[in-house]
N, C-alpha and C positions, 0 to 999 in steps of 0.2 A: 368410530368417528360418524356422527350423526350426518345425514345427507342434507343437503340444502335443497328446499322446494322453492318454487316459484309459483305464485298465483297467477292465473291467466283469466281474462274475461272477454266475452263476446256478447255485444248488444245484439238484441233480437227486435224485428222478425227477420226470418230467412224466407224468402218467397220462392226461390227457384228450387226444384227437385234436385237432390244430389246427382252429380255426373256420373255416369256408368262407363268405364273403360271397357274395352273388349275382354279384358280379362275377368270382367265381372258377369260376363253372359252365363245364364244358367244358374246364378245364385238366386236364392229365395229369401226375402227378407221377412221376419216376424219377431214379435215380442218374445223375450225369454220366458221360460216356464220352469216352475220348480222341478219338475221331472227331468230337465235338461242339465241339472246340476253337475253330474258327473262328465258328461260331455264337454261343458263350459269350463269346468275345472281342469281338464285335460287340455283344452285349448289355452287358458291362462297360463297353464305350466309350459306349454311349447312356445307361446310368444314371449315370456318373460326369461326362459332359460337363456344365460348367456348375455343378458343385457344389464345395464346398471341398476334397474329395478329387482334383479333376482337375487333373492336372500337365501337360497338353498332348500326352497319347499319342496315338498314331494306331492303327489298326485292327492293324498289325503288331505293335506293342509290347503291345496289349491281348491278343491272341491269344497271344503269347509268355508272358504272365503265367499264362494258363490252361494252357499247355503246361508251364511250370515247376512249376504246381501239381501236375498229374498225375506229373511226374517227381520230385516230392519235392525240389526244387532247394533250398529253405529249411527246409521243415518236412514230414514224412511225411504224405501225405494220408489222410483217412478217408473213402474213396469210399462205404463202407456207410451212413455218416452224412450225406452230403452229398446235396442234392436239387435238382432242376431242375425247374420248372413249365413245361410246354410248352402253347401255344395253336396247335394244328396243328403246322405245321412250324417254329414260331418259339418260341424260349425267351423266357418273360415275366419269370422272376425265377430266381435261384439263390442256394443257400446251401452254401457250400464249408467243410468241416471239416477241420482239420489236428490233428496233435499237437504240442503245446507242450511239448517235453521239458524245458525249464528249469523248467516249472511242474508237470510230471508230470500234465498234463490235455489235454483237447481244447479247441480254440478254434475261434471262427468267424473263418476267414481272410478270406472275402469273402461279403458278402450285398449283392446288386445287383437292383433292379427295373428293367425297361424304362420309359422315361419315359412312355409311354402307358398304362402299368399301375399307376403310382405313386397311393398314396391310395385304394386300392381292395381291399386286404387281401391282395395277392398276396405282398408281402414277408412279412407275418406268418404267411401259410401254409407259405412253404418254411421259415423259421426255425422256426416251431412243430413241422414235421415232422422237421426235424434233431434238435431237442431230444428229441422222443419216440423217436427212433431211438437216440440216446446213452443215454437212460434204459434201454431195453430191452436195450442192450449192457452194462449195469451202471456206467456212468461216474458218479461222485458228483457231479461239477460241470463246467461249460464256461465258458470265459472268451471275452472279446472286447475288442478295442481300438478306441476310436472316437476320431476327431479332434474335439478341442474346437470347438464351433460347428456341428458335423453335427447339427442339432435333429432332422431326419427319423430319424436312426438312434437318437438319444438316446430320443426318443419310442418307437420300435419295440421297442428293448431293454427299457425301463421297463415297457412294457405286457406283456412276456412274462416279467416277474419278475426282471431282471437288476438288480444294484445297482452304482452307480458307486463303485470303489475309489480314484478320485482319479488324479492325474497319474502317468503311467508314466515312471519315471526310465530313464536310458540303462543298462539292465541287459543282461548276456549272455542271449541267447535271446529278446530281445524281438522280437515280430511287428511288422513296420514297419506294416501296414495292417490293417483288418478292415472 
């Protein structure tokens, strides 16, 4: 049975820097790099396993998703607006931004938080930083696509000012996941 996904929108600009909870102390934020693909694939797998968006992927498939992002296989990546939070040598969370050409805007292609970092403000930190980077680059809005029933993503995106535009129909250029 196909999943129902909702389209979300956030008007920009975002002026304030993202809030940092005490749990975010020691995290280093930087752009993702192609050399990070395996570590980021492992992060995606850890973050999605057991959630509504998990489809049985293994590490090779998750790493392939990251490599496809860098290659722009489905959507041109916006590396400058994408963010990875690192705790030492381990990625704690990521927010990957791409260009949604059918909507003439940027969208959150992936946001993921390592299971041990969830509910500590790390996802809010990376998504908030991506919003700030998009604002500085002059983008008027950003979109996301969230699977119906993904209550953690719903809450995160609402907290950061996104509005749910309703179900996403089968239109050309529709991102498959966020």
